[in-house]
C-alpha positions as CSV (number, residue, x, y, z in Angstrom):
1,X,108.2,177.2,90.7
2,X,104.5,177.2,92.0
3,X,103.0,174.2,89.0
4,X,106.6,172.2,88.5
5,X,108.3,172.1,91.8
6,X,106.6,173.7,95.1
7,X,103.6,171.3,94.3
8,X,104.8,168.3,93.6
9,X,107.2,168.5,96.8
10,X,103.9,169.8,99.1
11,X,102.3,166.7,98.0
12,X,104.4,164.3,98.4
13,X,105.3,166.1,101.7
14,X,101.2,165.7,102.3
15,X,100.7,162.6,101.0
16,X,104.3,161.0,103.5
17,X,102.9,162.0,106.5
18,X,99.1,161.4,105.8
19,X,96.7,160.3,104.9
20,X,95.2,162.2,102.2
21,X,91.6,162.6,101.6
22,X,89.2,164.8,99.7
23,X,85.9,164.4,102.0
24,X,82.8,166.9,101.4
25,X,82.5,169.0,97.8
26,X,79.6,170.7,97.7
27,X,79.8,170.2,94.1
28,X,76.6,172.2,92.2
29,X,77.4,175.2,94.6
30,X,81.0,175.4,93.6
31,X,79.8,175.2,89.7
32,X,77.2,178.1,90.1
33,X,80.6,180.5,90.7
34,X,81.1,182.8,88.0
35,X,84.1,181.9,86.0
36,X,85.0,185.7,86.4
37,X,84.6,186.2,90.4
38,X,87.5,186.3,92.9
39,X,87.6,183.4,95.0
40,X,89.2,183.6,98.5
41,X,89.5,179.9,100.3
42,X,88.2,180.3,103.8
43,X,89.8,177.9,106.6
44,X,90.2,177.4,109.8
45,X,93.6,176.9,111.1
46,X,95.1,174.3,113.1
47,X,98.2,173.1,112.0
48,X,101.2,174.9,109.5
49,X,100.4,171.8,107.1
50,X,97.2,173.5,107.0
51,X,99.5,176.1,103.8
52,X,101.0,172.5,102.3
53,X,97.8,170.7,102.2
54,X,95.5,173.9,101.2
55,X,97.9,174.6,98.4
56,X,98.1,170.5,97.8
57,X,94.6,170.6,97.2
58,X,94.0,173.4,95.4
59,X,96.6,173.7,92.8
60,X,95.0,171.5,90.3
61,X,92.4,174.5,89.7
62,X,94.9,177.6,90.8
63,X,97.9,178.7,92.4
64,X,96.6,180.4,95.9
65,X,97.9,183.6,97.4
66,X,97.8,184.0,101.1
67,X,99.4,185.2,104.3
68,X,101.6,183.9,106.8
69,X,103.1,185.5,110.0
70,X,106.2,185.8,110.6
71,X,106.8,182.5,112.1
72,X,106.9,180.9,108.6
73,X,110.4,182.9,108.0
74,X,112.5,180.0,109.0
75,X,114.6,178.0,106.6
76,X,113.5,175.6,104.5
77,X,110.0,176.8,105.3
78,X,110.2,180.5,103.8
79,X,111.0,178.9,100.7
80,X,108.2,176.6,100.2
81,X,105.9,178.7,101.2
82,X,106.6,181.6,99.7
83,X,107.0,179.5,96.3
84,X,103.2,178.0,97.0
85,X,101.8,181.3,96.8
86,X,102.5,182.8,100.1
87,X,103.0,186.8,101.6
88,X,104.5,187.5,104.8
89,X,103.0,189.4,107.0
90,X,103.9,192.1,109.6
91,X,100.5,191.3,111.8
92,X,101.1,192.9,115.1
93,X,103.0,196.0,113.1
94,X,102.0,199.6,114.4
95,X,103.5,201.4,111.3
96,X,100.6,202.8,109.1
97,X,102.6,202.6,105.9
98,X,102.8,199.1,106.2
99,X,99.4,198.7,106.9
100,X,98.1,201.1,104.0
101,X,100.7,199.5,101.4
102,X,99.4,196.2,102.8
103,X,95.9,197.3,102.4
104,X,96.8,198.5,98.6
105,X,98.5,195.4,98.2
106,X,95.4,192.7,98.8
107,X,92.7,194.9,97.6
108,X,94.5,195.0,94.0
109,X,94.8,191.9,94.4
110,X,91.2,191.4,94.7
111,X,90.3,193.5,91.9
112,X,92.3,191.7,89.7
113,X,90.6,188.1,89.9
114,X,93.3,186.7,92.1
115,X,92.4,183.1,93.8
116,X,93.6,183.8,97.0
117,X,93.4,181.7,100.8
118,X,92.9,183.9,104.1
119,X,92.8,181.9,107.8
120,X,90.3,184.2,109.2
121,X,91.3,183.5,113.3
122,X,94.5,184.5,112.5
123,X,96.9,182.2,114.0
124,X,96.8,178.3,114.8
125,X,94.4,177.6,117.3
126,X,96.4,176.5,121.2
127,X,93.3,174.8,122.5
128,X,91.5,173.1,119.7
129,X,88.8,174.8,119.6
130,X,87.8,177.3,116.4
131,X,89.4,180.5,117.4
132,X,87.3,184.1,117.4
133,X,87.9,185.8,113.5
134,X,90.3,188.5,112.9
135,X,89.0,190.6,109.8
136,X,91.9,192.8,108.9
137,X,92.6,190.7,106.0
138,X,88.9,190.1,104.8
139,X,88.1,194.3,105.4
140,X,91.1,194.6,102.7
141,X,89.7,192.6,100.4
142,X,86.4,194.2,100.5
143,X,87.9,197.3,99.7
144,X,88.9,195.9,96.2
145,X,85.2,194.8,96.2
146,X,82.2,197.0,94.1
147,X,79.0,195.7,93.9
148,X,78.9,197.9,90.2
149,X,82.5,196.3,89.2
150,X,82.9,193.8,86.9
151,X,83.7,190.7,89.3
152,X,81.8,188.9,92.2
153,X,83.8,188.3,95.3
154,X,83.1,184.7,96.4
155,X,83.7,183.2,99.7
156,X,84.5,179.3,99.9
157,X,84.4,177.9,103.5
158,X,87.4,174.6,103.6
159,X,87.3,173.0,106.6
160,X,90.8,170.6,107.4
161,X,91.4,168.2,110.4
162,X,93.8,165.7,111.1
163,X,94.6,162.6,113.2
164,X,97.8,164.5,114.1
165,X,98.9,167.9,114.4
166,X,102.4,168.1,114.5
167,X,102.8,171.3,116.8
168,X,100.0,169.9,119.1
169,X,101.9,169.8,122.7
170,X,103.4,172.9,121.5
171,X,100.2,174.8,121.4
172,X,99.5,174.0,124.5
173,X,102.2,174.8,126.1
174,X,101.6,178.4,125.6
175,X,98.3,178.0,127.1
176,X,99.5,176.2,130.4
177,X,99.2,179.0,133.2
178,X,101.9,181.1,134.3
179,X,103.9,179.3,130.9
180,X,105.9,181.5,128.6
181,X,105.8,181.7,124.6
182,X,108.0,178.7,123.8
183,X,111.9,180.5,122.3
184,X,112.7,179.7,119.1
185,X,115.6,177.5,119.9
186,X,113.5,175.6,121.9
187,X,111.0,175.3,118.8
188,X,113.9,174.2,116.8
189,X,115.4,172.0,119.4
190,X,112.1,170.4,119.8
191,X,111.6,170.3,116.1
192,X,114.9,168.3,115.3
193,X,113.9,165.7,117.8
194,X,110.7,165.3,116.8
195,X,112.3,164.6,113.3
196,X,115.4,162.2,114.4
197,X,113.0,160.0,116.8
198,X,110.8,159.6,113.6
199,X,113.7,158.8,111.6
200,X,114.5,156.5,114.2
201,X,111.4,154.4,114.1
202,X,111.9,154.5,110.5
203,X,115.2,152.9,110.2
204,X,113.3,150.2,112.7
205,X,110.4,150.0,109.6
206,X,108.8,151.2,113.3
207,X,106.9,154.1,111.9
208,X,103.2,154.6,110.7
209,X,102.2,157.8,109.1
210,X,100.2,160.5,111.6
211,X,96.7,158.9,110.2
212,X,94.4,160.9,108.4
213,X,94.7,164.4,106.8
214,X,91.0,166.2,105.7
215,X,89.6,168.8,103.9
216,X,85.8,169.6,103.1
217,X,84.2,172.2,100.9
218,X,81.3,174.0,101.6
219,X,79.0,175.9,99.6
220,X,80.1,179.2,98.4
221,X,79.5,183.2,100.2
222,X,78.8,185.6,97.5
223,X,79.1,188.8,98.2
224,X,76.8,190.2,96.1
225,X,74.3,187.8,97.3
226,X,75.0,188.4,100.4
227,X,74.7,191.9,99.8
228,X,71.7,192.1,98.8
229,X,70.4,189.9,101.1
230,X,71.0,192.7,103.8
231,X,70.9,195.7,101.7
232,X,74.4,196.7,102.8
233,X,77.2,198.5,101.0
234,X,80.3,197.9,102.1
235,X,81.8,201.6,100.8
236,X,79.0,203.2,101.4
237,X,79.1,202.4,105.1
238,X,80.2,205.2,107.8
239,X,83.4,203.7,109.8
240,X,81.1,202.2,113.5
241,X,78.4,200.2,110.8
242,X,81.5,199.1,108.3
243,X,83.4,197.8,110.8
244,X,79.5,196.2,112.9
245,X,79.2,194.7,109.2
246,X,82.1,193.0,108.8
247,X,82.2,191.7,112.3
248,X,78.9,190.1,111.1
249,X,80.3,188.9,108.3
250,X,83.4,187.5,110.2
251,X,80.9,185.8,112.2
252,X,78.6,184.1,109.2
253,X,82.1,183.2,107.1
254,X,83.4,181.0,110.5
255,X,80.1,179.2,111.3
256,X,80.2,178.1,107.5
257,X,83.8,177.0,108.3
258,X,83.2,175.3,111.0
259,X,80.3,173.8,109.5
260,X,82.3,172.2,107.1
261,X,85.3,170.7,109.1
262,X,86.2,167.2,109.3
263,X,85.3,164.6,111.6
264,X,87.7,162.1,111.3
265,X,88.6,158.6,113.7
266,X,91.1,160.6,116.5
267,X,89.0,163.3,117.7
268,X,85.6,160.6,117.7
269,X,87.4,158.2,119.7
270,X,89.3,161.3,121.6
271,X,85.7,162.5,122.4
272,X,84.3,159.0,123.4
273,X,86.7,158.8,126.4
274,X,86.6,162.4,127.7
275,X,82.9,161.7,128.3
276,X,83.2,158.5,130.2
277,X,85.7,160.2,132.4
278,X,88.0,157.6,133.6
279,X,85.6,155.1,133.3
280,X,87.5,151.9,131.6
281,X,85.8,151.1,127.6
282,X,85.9,148.1,125.8
283,X,86.6,148.0,122.4
284,X,82.8,146.4,122.0
285,X,81.6,149.7,123.6
286,X,83.5,151.5,122.2
287,X,82.4,151.1,118.8
288,X,78.6,151.5,120.2
289,X,79.5,154.7,121.7
290,X,81.5,155.9,118.4
291,X,78.2,155.1,116.4
292,X,75.7,156.7,118.4
293,X,78.2,160.4,118.2
294,X,78.5,160.0,115.0
295,X,74.7,159.7,114.1
296,X,74.6,162.8,116.5
297,X,77.0,164.7,115.2
298,X,75.4,163.9,111.3
299,X,72.4,164.8,112.9
300,X,73.6,168.6,113.3
301,X,74.9,168.6,109.4
302,X,78.1,167.2,110.2
303,X,80.6,165.6,107.8
304,X,82.4,162.6,108.9
305,X,84.7,160.2,107.1
306,X,84.6,156.9,108.1
307,X,88.3,155.1,106.3
308,X,86.8,152.4,104.3
309,X,83.4,153.2,105.3
310,X,84.1,150.6,107.7
311,X,82.9,151.9,111.5
312,X,85.3,148.7,112.7
313,X,88.6,149.6,111.4
314,X,87.5,153.6,111.5
315,X,87.7,153.1,115.2
316,X,91.0,150.4,114.9
317,X,92.6,153.7,113.6
318,X,91.6,156.4,116.5
319,X,92.6,153.7,118.9
320,X,95.5,152.6,117.8
321,X,96.6,156.2,116.6
322,X,95.7,156.8,121.2
323,X,97.5,153.9,122.5
324,X,100.7,154.5,120.3
325,X,101.2,158.1,121.8
326,X,100.0,156.7,125.1
327,X,97.4,159.2,125.6
328,X,94.6,155.9,126.0
329,X,96.4,153.1,128.2
330,X,95.1,149.4,127.6
331,X,94.5,146.6,130.9
332,X,92.5,143.8,130.9
333,X,90.2,144.7,127.7
334,X,89.5,148.2,129.0
335,X,90.9,151.1,127.8
336,X,91.2,154.3,129.7
337,X,92.2,157.8,129.0
338,X,96.3,158.9,130.7
339,X,95.2,161.7,133.2
340,X,98.0,163.3,132.1
341,X,97.9,163.9,128.4
342,X,93.8,165.1,129.0
343,X,94.6,168.4,127.6
344,X,96.4,166.4,124.4
345,X,93.1,164.2,124.0
346,X,90.5,166.9,124.9
347,X,92.6,169.3,122.5
348,X,91.5,166.7,119.5
349,X,88.2,166.3,120.9
350,X,87.5,170.0,120.7
351,X,88.1,169.8,117.0
352,X,84.8,168.7,116.8
353,X,83.3,170.8,119.7
354,X,81.7,172.7,118.0
355,X,79.3,170.6,116.4
356,X,77.8,169.8,120.0
357,X,77.9,172.9,121.7
358,X,76.1,171.1,124.9
359,X,79.2,168.6,125.4
360,X,81.3,171.2,124.8
């Protein structure tokens, strides 16, 4: 099911909506991962497309097993996501028996060498920023890892980013002051409206793909090496020390993931507009500022994806995406951010804000 049908659907869906690109890959470090190691992809969580995109990118290597929340138990997503290797998790369950069974399931999968994927943030980012890790699943994985065992446990950082996130406005609604979480009816109705509008654009030959979606692979984190360098064995720690060690590992993994989040045209252009406030920019000024921003990002180790290796084209892509969605307005050759759309513009700039703490 995974390789013959779901992988094909995932590939068609991903490439139908986005220009999918595999960006930076630390090939030398990945080649050093032992063949019998349990590999766990650790990634940031920006969109529900993450499951499909990650599964599609990694499908040539392995069928990934990953946990998804109960939100995904909606047709037709549930069938597609389950067939691509997911298992559904009641994240807020207080049932001790359920949590013990889940713990055993994940620990046994780790011991057996099942390739897995995990989103440490535990939920979609609401504001575009990287979130704090929620470490339950990682803790369960470590219970299936033994320093003296046959298998190493290797976490592979994976960074994802998009020029357009399908759920961007819905996520922002949840962080507005006094805003209630959108009901399932509203979410379904809004989704149907989105689909109908895009079908209408297709009928008029005015539909375009939603820009670029990019995936980067960072240097693997071997738990044998990690534990040896810190002189710890998770199975020998008391409850308090283990909790602290897990938190430190979570911070280490999130920093590794953040370091390989791709920098794409829309976040670049959005960040420049936000830095200038309400001041208008010509296209030439915009290109100069984007080029300066790229230099700053690359100086701190960020991986920028410049389509066709052409800066003019990249800026054009980002600017076109923002003007088409009316996040940026053009008048007399000057471009200014729409005042009412500033939260959405900030949402995209936030995807790379962790590279620029002074500006965040």
